N, C-alpha and C positions, 0 to 999 in steps of 0.2 A: 338479213344477210344477203350477199350477192349470189346470183345464180351460178351454178357450176358450168363452166365453159370448157369444151374440149379442144385440144390442140388440133389444128388442121381445119376446124370449123370457124372458130372465132379466136382472135389472139388471146392468149392466156391472160395478158395484162388488162384486158378490156373489162373493167368493173362495170356492173350494171347498177350499182348503187354506191353509196359512200362507205359502207362497211367492207373491210377486207375479207376475202375468202379465207377460211381457216379449216384445218382438219384437227380432229381429236387425236392426241397421242396418248395411248393407253399407258398408265403408269407401270412401273416395274423396277427391277434391279439390273445393274450392269456394272462392268469394270470400266470406269472412266480413265482416260489417258492411254498411253501405249508404252510398250517395252522397246520400241524401235529406236535404234541409235542413228544419229547423235541427239535425238530429241527427248529421250527418256528422263533426263534430269529435270526438265520443266513440265513433263507430262506424266509425272509419277502415277502409276496405276493404283487405284483405290476403289473400294466398293461404294456404290451410290444407289440409293433407293429413291424413286421419284413418284409423286402423285400424278394422276392424269392431268393433262393441260391441253389447251388449244394453241396452235401456232399458225401464222399466216402461210399460205402456200407459196407466196412470192415475197420478195423484198418490197418495201413500201414504194409505190410508184409516184412519179411526179404528179400524175393526175389526182391520186388520192391525197397526197400532201397538199396540193393547191386547193382542193375542195374543202379542206379543213382549215388551213393556215393562210389561204389567199395568195401569198407570195410563193415564188419558186426559187430557191437558192442555187439550183443545180447549174453546173457548167455545161453538161451535155443535155441540152434541152430538146429532146426528141420524144414524141409520144411513146409510152410504153417502157421507157427506161426508168431505172430506179432513181429516186431522189438521191442526190449526192451533196457533198459539202454541208453536211449537217453534223453538229456536235452531239455528244451524249446528252447534254442539257437540252438541246433542241429536240432530240428524240423523245425524252420523257415529257416535255411540254406538249408535243404532238399527241402522245398517248392520252394525256389528260383531256386535251381539246377534242379528240375523237370520241372519248368516253362520254363527255358532256353532250356532244352532238347526237350520240346514240342513246342517251338517257341512262347511262351506266354510272356506277360509282367510280370516281377517280381513284386510280391506284396510288397516286403520288401526292404528297404534301410538299409543295415546292415553295421555298422561301429564299429568293436569290439563287445562290449556287448550292444551297443546302437542300437535299432531297431525302424524304423518308418514304418508305414503301409500306403501304397498308396491304399486307399479303392476303387479307381476307376479301378485299374489294373485287368486284366482278368486272371492272373496267379493263381497258387495254393497257399493256405494259410491255417492257422488254423481257425477253426470255432470260433466265439465269444461264450461266455458262454451262452448267450440267444439263439443263433442259435443251439448250442449243445442240450440244454434242450428241445427246441421246436421240434427238430428232434427226440430226444429220446422219446418224448411223442407222436410221430407219427404226428406231424404237426397239421394242421387244423382239422384233423379227430379225434385227441385224446386230444388236449390241449384246454380245455373249456375256452372261453373268458369271461364268465359271472359268473362262480362259482369257488371260491377258492378251491384248491385241499386239501381235508380233510385228505387223506392218500395217500402217494406216493408209488407206487409199482415199478416194474422193467420194463425195456424197452421191451415191447411186451407181457408181461404176469404178472399176480399177483403171479405166481409160478416161483420162481427164477431158479429152476432146468431146466425148459424148455428153458430158454433164456440166462443163465449166467454160467460162470465158476467162482467159488469162493472157500472159504476155505473148504467147506464141500464136494466138488466133483472134485476139480482140480488136485488131486494127487500132490499137492505142486509144480505146474508148470503152465505156460501159455499153451494154447491149440491151435490147428490150427483154424484160423479165420473162421467163418461161419459154425462151427460144432454144433451150437445150433440154435434154431428157430429165425427168424428175427422179427422185429416189423412190423407194418402195412405199413411202407414205404419201406420195404425190407432191413432195416439196421440191421446188425449183431453186437453182442457184445457191444452194447451201455451200457449194464450192465455187469460188470465183465471182465475177461481175463487180460487186462492191463488198468491202469489209462490212461486217454487221456488228453493231454495238450490242453488248450484253449488260445486264444489270450490275454484275459483280465488280468490286474492286479487285484488281489483279494481285495475286499472292501465290505462294507455293501451295500446292495441293495438300490436303490433310493426309495423315498417315494411317488413319483409322476409318472405319465405315461411317458414312454420314447419310442422313435422310433430308431430302429437299434442301440441299445447301444453297446459300445465296451469297457466298463470299464473306470476307471479313466485315465485321460490324463498323469498324473505324476505317477512315480513309487511308489508302496507301499511296494516293496521289495519281493513280492510273486506273482507268476502266478497261475491262476486257473487250477485245475485238476478235471476231472469228471469221473464218471462211476464205480469206484471201480475196484478191480483186483482179480487175482487168489487166493490171500492169505487173502483177507479181509472178515469180517463177512457180513452176508446178508444185514444188515441195511445200509451198505455203498454202496450198489448197487442201492439204490433208485434213481429215475430219477431226483430228486431235490437236492440230497446230494452234498454239496460243500466241496472241499478240496483244498489245495494250497501248494506250495513250491517255493523255490528260482529258478530262471531261469537256474541255472547251475546244479541243482539237477538231478542225473541220477541213476537208480537202475533197477533191473530186473523185476519190476512190473509196469514200466512206459513206455508208447508208445504214439501214437497219430493217428488221421486220418485227411485227408486233406479235404478242402472245396474250393469252388470257387464262385465268383459272378455269378448269372444267366444272360445269355444274354437276349436281348429283345425277341428274338424268343422263347427261352426256357420258358419265363414267361407265355406264352400262353400254358396252360397245358391240353387242350382238343383237341381231333382230331375227325373228323367225321368218322363214321363206316358205313357199308353198308346200314343199314336200316334208316339212318339219325339220329340215336341217338348219344349220346356222350359217349366216353370212356376215362376215366382218364388215363393219361400217366403212373401212378403207376400200372395200370392193366397189362401193358406190362412188368413192371419191377419186379412184384411179382412172387414168387415161386408158381407153381401150387399147388392147395390145396392137391392133391393126394400125392405130394412130401413133402409138409410141415407137413403133418400129420404123417410122418414116425418117 
């Protein structure tokens, strides 16, 4: 796995190897969606319980994509920027190729445009929509399991300019990943920069409690996209905002980030420190306060 690099010392996007940097998101329960108008109809609040998982700290960069797939489909070809102009099908193929390169079990069985997910595989995959939102809301530290979200802000801050590239500040282009502040889990660009594909077929949210949801079993024709992008208005950056498109859709505002199942060892997220107290693993993965304040 790549070494941890801190903002201000080395660019966040500068991988030291071919594996993406990930953080462990400790599983838990939360109320997915929001009660905020006029979005509540498509963001129906419902209880969700998730198992622990890993998710990449940044959107997949052009460097990482090219190291695995050789070519670079992106329009904005500048070091450190997220790969763009990739379809959902491109993204799952990349996940399998990266898994093979790392000696992991492929998450997907791909036959043409038909894709089946082996949810037990340890290889790279796309996050589910529920995993994506839980991570964007900083997991158990930010996603309240008891109170519906009355107003959804952005991943890491109620101030979009601190955490996101969007239509008002992006100069009409994507920007290098990790050049805005992260959320509490150390995840960058969960709001803005490029839309991010999720695994799920788009559909109405369930009305009852669900565990580890992965969307409808049968095609609805549209795959979920999350997070907003460099050209979108600020309301589309909300952590609960849902968007969708066909699996073959590709444009210069669409990319993705990878996820993985957590191993049994990784699911234990506390380690002992010298005085016998506990230190959360995220403390090791977070940017120092002196750097994040810059």
